[in-house]
C-alpha positions as CSV (number, residue, x, y, z in Angstrom):
1,M,10.3,7.4,-36.2
2,T,12.8,9.3,-34.0
3,A,9.9,10.8,-32.0
4,F,8.4,7.4,-31.5
5,N,11.6,6.0,-30.2
6,E,12.1,8.8,-27.7
7,S,8.6,8.3,-26.3
8,C,9.2,4.6,-25.8
9,K,12.6,5.1,-24.2
10,P,12.4,4.4,-20.5
11,I,12.9,7.5,-18.3
12,L,13.8,5.2,-15.4
13,R,15.5,1.8,-15.3
14,V,16.1,-0.3,-12.2
15,N,18.6,-3.1,-12.9
16,N,19.1,-6.1,-10.6
17,L,18.7,-3.9,-7.5
18,S,19.4,-5.3,-4.1
19,I,19.0,-3.4,-0.8
20,Q,19.8,-4.5,2.7
21,Y,19.4,-3.2,6.2
22,D,21.8,-3.7,9.1
23,N,20.5,-5.8,11.9
24,I,21.8,-7.2,15.2
25,N,21.2,-10.7,13.8
26,G,23.0,-9.9,10.5
27,P,22.2,-7.9,7.4
28,I,18.7,-8.4,6.0
29,K,18.3,-8.2,2.2
30,V,14.8,-6.7,1.7
31,I,15.0,-6.1,-2.1
32,R,16.6,-8.9,-4.1
33,D,17.7,-8.7,-7.7
34,L,14.8,-6.5,-8.8
35,S,14.5,-5.0,-12.2
36,F,11.9,-2.9,-14.0
37,S,11.6,0.1,-16.3
38,L,9.3,3.1,-16.5
39,K,8.4,5.0,-19.7
40,K,7.4,8.6,-20.0
41,K,3.8,9.3,-19.0
42,E,3.3,5.6,-18.0
43,V,1.5,4.6,-14.8
44,L,3.1,1.6,-13.1
45,G,1.1,0.0,-10.3
46,I,3.0,-2.0,-7.7
47,V,1.0,-4.3,-5.4
48,G,1.7,-6.9,-2.8
49,E,1.1,-7.6,0.9
50,S,2.5,-5.4,3.7
51,G,6.2,-6.1,4.2
52,S,6.9,-7.1,0.6
53,G,9.4,-4.3,0.1
54,K,7.2,-1.8,-1.9
55,T,8.0,1.3,0.1
56,T,11.7,0.4,0.5
57,L,11.9,0.2,-3.2
58,V,10.4,3.6,-3.9
59,V,12.2,5.5,-1.2
60,S,15.5,4.1,-2.6
61,L,14.6,5.9,-5.9
62,L,14.6,9.2,-4.0
63,G,17.8,8.3,-2.1
64,M,15.9,8.3,1.2
65,L,16.7,4.9,2.7
66,P,16.7,5.2,6.5
67,P,20.0,4.7,8.5
68,G,21.3,1.2,8.1
69,G,19.8,0.8,4.6
70,Q,22.0,0.7,1.6
71,V,22.0,-0.4,-2.1
72,V,24.4,-3.4,-2.2
73,D,24.0,-4.4,-5.8
74,G,22.5,-3.2,-9.1
75,D,21.8,0.3,-10.3
76,I,19.1,2.9,-10.7
77,I,19.3,4.8,-14.0
78,F,17.3,8.0,-14.3
79,K,17.5,9.7,-17.7
80,D,20.7,7.7,-18.5
81,R,22.3,8.8,-15.3
82,S,23.1,6.5,-12.3
83,I,21.5,7.8,-9.2
84,A,22.0,4.9,-6.8
85,N,25.0,6.2,-5.0
86,L,25.0,10.0,-5.4
87,S,26.1,12.4,-2.7
88,K,23.6,14.2,-0.5
89,A,23.9,17.4,-2.5
90,E,23.4,15.6,-5.8
91,K,20.3,13.8,-4.4
92,R,18.8,17.1,-3.4
93,S,19.2,18.4,-6.9
94,Y,16.8,15.9,-8.4
95,R,14.6,15.0,-5.3
96,G,11.3,16.8,-5.6
97,K,12.0,18.5,-8.9
98,S,12.7,15.4,-11.0
99,I,11.2,12.7,-8.8
100,A,8.5,13.6,-6.3
101,M,6.6,11.5,-3.8
102,I,3.2,11.6,-2.2
103,F,3.4,9.8,1.2
104,Q,0.7,7.5,2.5
105,E,0.0,9.8,5.5
106,P,-0.2,13.6,4.5
107,G,1.0,14.3,8.1
108,S,4.4,13.0,7.0
109,T,4.5,15.7,4.3
110,L,3.0,18.7,6.0
111,N,4.6,20.5,9.0
112,P,1.8,20.8,11.6
113,V,3.0,24.2,13.0
114,R,3.4,26.0,9.7
115,R,0.7,27.4,7.4
116,I,0.1,25.6,4.1
117,G,1.2,28.7,2.2
118,A,4.6,29.0,3.9
119,Q,5.4,25.3,3.2
120,F,4.2,25.6,-0.4
121,I,6.1,28.8,-1.1
122,E,9.3,27.4,0.4
123,T,9.1,24.3,-1.7
124,L,8.6,26.3,-4.9
125,C,11.3,28.8,-4.2
126,C,13.9,26.0,-3.5
127,H,13.4,24.6,-7.0
128,F,12.5,27.6,-9.2
129,P,14.0,31.1,-9.6
130,I,10.8,32.9,-8.6
131,T,9.7,35.4,-6.0
132,K,7.6,34.6,-3.0
133,T,4.7,36.5,-4.6
134,E,5.0,34.4,-7.8
135,A,5.3,31.2,-5.7
136,R,2.1,32.1,-3.8
137,E,0.2,32.7,-7.1
138,R,1.4,29.4,-8.4
139,A,0.4,27.6,-5.2
140,I,-3.1,29.0,-5.2
141,D,-3.4,28.0,-8.9
142,M,-2.3,24.4,-8.1
143,L,-4.6,24.2,-5.1
144,S,-7.5,25.3,-7.4
145,K,-6.6,22.6,-9.9
146,M,-7.0,20.1,-7.2
147,S,-10.6,21.3,-6.7
148,L,-10.0,22.6,-3.2
149,P,-12.7,25.2,-2.4
150,N,-11.4,28.7,-1.6
151,P,-7.7,28.0,-2.3
152,D,-6.8,31.6,-1.4
153,M,-8.1,30.9,2.1
154,V,-6.7,27.3,2.3
155,I,-3.2,28.6,1.8
156,N,-3.5,30.5,5.1
157,Y,-4.7,27.4,7.1
158,F,-2.6,25.2,9.3
159,P,-2.8,21.4,8.4
160,F,-5.0,20.6,11.4
161,Q,-7.7,22.9,10.0
162,L,-8.1,20.6,6.9
163,S,-9.8,17.2,6.6
164,G,-7.8,14.1,5.6
165,G,-8.9,14.4,2.0
166,M,-8.0,18.1,1.8
167,K,-4.5,17.5,3.3
168,Q,-3.9,14.7,0.8
169,R,-4.9,17.1,-2.0
170,V,-2.5,19.7,-0.7
171,A,0.3,17.1,-0.6
172,I,-0.5,16.1,-4.2
173,A,-0.6,19.7,-5.3
174,M,2.8,20.4,-3.7
175,A,4.3,17.4,-5.5
176,M,2.8,18.2,-8.9
177,A,3.6,21.9,-8.7
178,L,7.2,21.0,-9.2
179,E,6.2,19.4,-12.5
180,P,8.3,16.3,-11.8
181,D,9.2,13.7,-14.4
182,I,8.2,10.9,-12.0
183,L,5.6,11.0,-9.3
184,I,5.7,8.3,-6.7
185,A,2.3,7.8,-4.9
186,D,2.6,5.6,-1.8
187,E,-1.0,4.5,-0.9
188,P,-2.3,8.0,-1.8
189,T,-6.0,7.1,-1.2
190,S,-5.7,4.9,2.0
191,A,-8.0,5.9,4.9
192,L,-10.1,8.1,2.6
193,D,-13.7,7.5,1.8
194,V,-14.6,6.2,-1.7
195,T,-15.8,9.5,-3.1
196,V,-12.6,11.3,-2.1
197,Q,-10.5,8.4,-3.5
198,A,-12.2,8.8,-6.9
199,Q,-11.6,12.5,-6.9
200,I,-7.9,12.2,-6.0
201,I,-7.4,9.6,-8.7
202,E,-9.0,11.8,-11.3
203,E,-6.9,14.8,-10.3
204,M,-3.7,12.8,-10.4
205,Q,-4.6,11.5,-13.9
206,K,-5.4,15.1,-15.1
207,L,-2.2,16.5,-13.8
208,S,-0.2,13.6,-15.2
209,D,-1.7,14.3,-18.6
210,K,-0.9,18.0,-18.4
211,F,2.7,17.6,-17.3
212,S,3.5,14.2,-19.1
213,T,4.4,12.9,-15.7
214,S,5.2,9.2,-15.1
215,I,3.6,7.7,-12.0
216,I,4.6,4.8,-9.8
217,L,1.5,3.9,-7.7
218,I,2.0,1.8,-4.6
219,T,-1.3,0.4,-3.3
220,H,-3.2,-2.5,-1.7
221,N,-6.3,-1.5,-3.6
222,M,-6.7,-3.7,-6.7
223,G,-9.6,-1.5,-7.9
224,V,-7.4,1.6,-7.9
225,V,-4.5,-0.1,-9.7
226,A,-6.9,-1.7,-12.2
227,H,-8.3,1.7,-13.0
228,M,-5.1,3.8,-13.2
229,A,-2.2,1.6,-14.2
230,D,-0.8,0.8,-17.6
231,R,1.4,-2.0,-16.2
232,I,1.4,-3.9,-12.9
233,G,4.3,-5.2,-10.9
234,V,3.5,-7.8,-8.1
235,M,6.0,-7.8,-5.2
236,Y,6.6,-10.6,-2.7
237,T,9.5,-10.9,-0.3
238,G,11.5,-8.2,-2.0
239,Q,11.1,-9.5,-5.5
240,M,9.0,-8.4,-8.5
241,V,7.5,-11.9,-9.0
242,E,5.3,-10.8,-11.9
243,L,5.4,-7.8,-14.2
244,G,3.3,-7.1,-17.2
245,A,0.5,-5.2,-18.9
246,K,-2.5,-4.5,-16.7
247,H,-5.0,-6.4,-18.8
248,E,-2.8,-9.5,-18.8
249,I,-2.2,-9.3,-15.0
250,I,-5.8,-8.8,-14.1
251,N,-7.4,-11.2,-16.6
252,K,-4.7,-13.9,-17.1
253,P,-2.2,-13.9,-14.1
254,K,0.6,-16.3,-14.4
255,H,2.1,-16.4,-10.9
256,P,0.1,-18.3,-8.2
257,Y,0.6,-15.4,-5.8
258,T,-0.9,-12.9,-8.2
259,R,-3.8,-15.2,-8.8
260,S,-4.3,-15.6,-5.1
261,L,-4.3,-11.8,-4.6
262,L,-7.0,-11.4,-7.2
263,T,-9.2,-14.2,-6.0
264,S,-9.0,-12.6,-2.5
265,V,-10.8,-9.5,-3.7
266,P,-14.5,-9.5,-2.6
267,I,-17.0,-9.4,-5.5
268,I,-20.1,-7.4,-5.0
269,N,-23.3,-9.2,-5.9
270,N,-21.5,-12.5,-6.3
271,S,-24.2,-14.6,-7.9
272,K,-22.2,-17.8,-7.5
273,N,-22.0,-17.4,-3.7
274,K,-18.4,-18.6,-3.7
275,K,-16.5,-18.5,-0.5
276,L,-14.0,-15.7,-0.4
277,F,-10.5,-17.1,-1.0
278,S,-7.7,-16.3,1.5
279,I,-4.0,-17.0,1.1
280,K,-2.9,-19.4,3.7
281,G,-0.1,-18.7,6.2
282,Q,2.1,-15.6,6.5
283,P,4.9,-14.1,4.4
284,P,8.2,-15.6,5.6
285,D,10.7,-13.8,7.8
286,F,13.4,-12.1,5.7
287,L,16.0,-13.6,8.1
288,H,14.8,-17.1,7.3
289,L,13.7,-17.2,3.7
290,P,12.9,-20.6,2.2
291,I,15.6,-22.2,0.1
292,G,13.5,-22.4,-3.0
293,C,10.6,-20.2,-4.1
294,T,9.7,-17.9,-1.2
295,F,6.0,-18.4,-2.0
296,A,6.2,-22.2,-2.0
297,P,5.1,-22.7,1.7
298,R,1.8,-20.9,0.9
299,C,1.3,-22.2,-2.7
300,N,-1.1,-25.0,-3.6
301,L,1.0,-25.8,-6.7
302,A,4.4,-26.2,-5.0
303,D,6.3,-29.4,-5.5
304,R,9.9,-30.6,-4.7
305,T,11.4,-28.3,-7.3
306,C,9.6,-25.2,-5.9
307,N,10.8,-26.0,-2.4
308,S,14.5,-26.6,-3.3
309,K,15.3,-24.3,-6.2
310,P,14.7,-20.5,-6.6
311,P,12.8,-19.7,-9.8
312,F,14.5,-17.9,-12.6
313,P,12.7,-15.1,-14.5
314,V,10.5,-16.5,-17.4
315,E,10.2,-13.8,-20.1
316,L,6.9,-14.7,-21.7
317,T,7.1,-11.6,-24.0
318,A,9.4,-8.5,-24.1
319,D,7.2,-6.8,-21.6
320,Y,6.0,-9.7,-19.4
321,T,8.2,-11.4,-16.8
322,V,7.3,-13.9,-14.1
323,F,9.4,-15.7,-11.5
324,C,7.8,-19.2,-11.2
325,H,8.5,-22.9,-11.9
326,K,4.8,-23.5,-12.5
327,V,3.8,-20.9,-15.1
328,E,1.9,-23.2,-17.3
329,T,0.2,-25.1,-14.4
330,S,-0.8,-21.8,-12.8
331,R,-2.3,-20.6,-16.0
332,K,-4.4,-23.8,-16.4
333,V,-5.6,-23.7,-12.7
334,Y,-6.7,-20.0,-13.2
335,R,-8.7,-20.9,-16.3
336,E,-10.4,-23.8,-14.5
337,A,-11.1,-21.6,-11.4
338,A,-12.6,-18.8,-13.5
339,A,-14.9,-21.3,-15.3
340,I,-16.4,-22.6,-12.0
């Protein structure tokens, strides 16, 4: 029983987090009262339109908010320790080793004027008490696990000598070589062809299984998140508007925004020849957010309540939360649309 409780205990808890950036027109709160947890070896997929706050959220977990950005409320708890407001030295102690990140563009990770091996060895020696020779052997082994051909040669290359897919594999290998407790993957398969996407997803899953790593996956690709994630969080204007088990989110979404995202995905060989749905309008400006629900101006179900009062979280189960005044109506509309 004790072992079971330990495995179910969250390794990461984000409690009522709010983040703002300084701006000449006044502070802009880009993350608002956001909460979620992450269990050991769990894959949490986070989806939403560009500008919804996904990347700001995950870089805050690493203590890497850009100048002007700051946590103004709430807390981030990693292994029962608050990490929201640590010193620079304290952040370096867990960044990379405990929480690692794969950036969307591998060029953001790799130094273009240094060989792959030099960067890999430096990273390993900074976090482990090993020699450069041992670090080189570990780097070659990790590159081999990422199915890179001739890893003993790749380690001597400069980044420009590698394709986009190969650079992304190197970035993943460097992150996973530190055996982090949490791996954050920000659009790890964007701009890559479908075959390479599938290979990278497979390698991430293998390495996660090997090291019992939890993964936070940021993506626009609903196919990727449907394949990899255990739970899905849907973000809109800095809030997690819906959070629940993958099968529930994909098959029975409760929030109109989630339903709109899913019905916007093209279906190959659509026998019903239905017109592809698109969400009307644009996400609101963070400086001028609507008084009520921020999705109300784009929602077909919105009424006077939606436009005048912000929704409170509705906890449908212990693991399922949705911010919406129209949970039951949305559920009915989805069922009717799916039956057409």
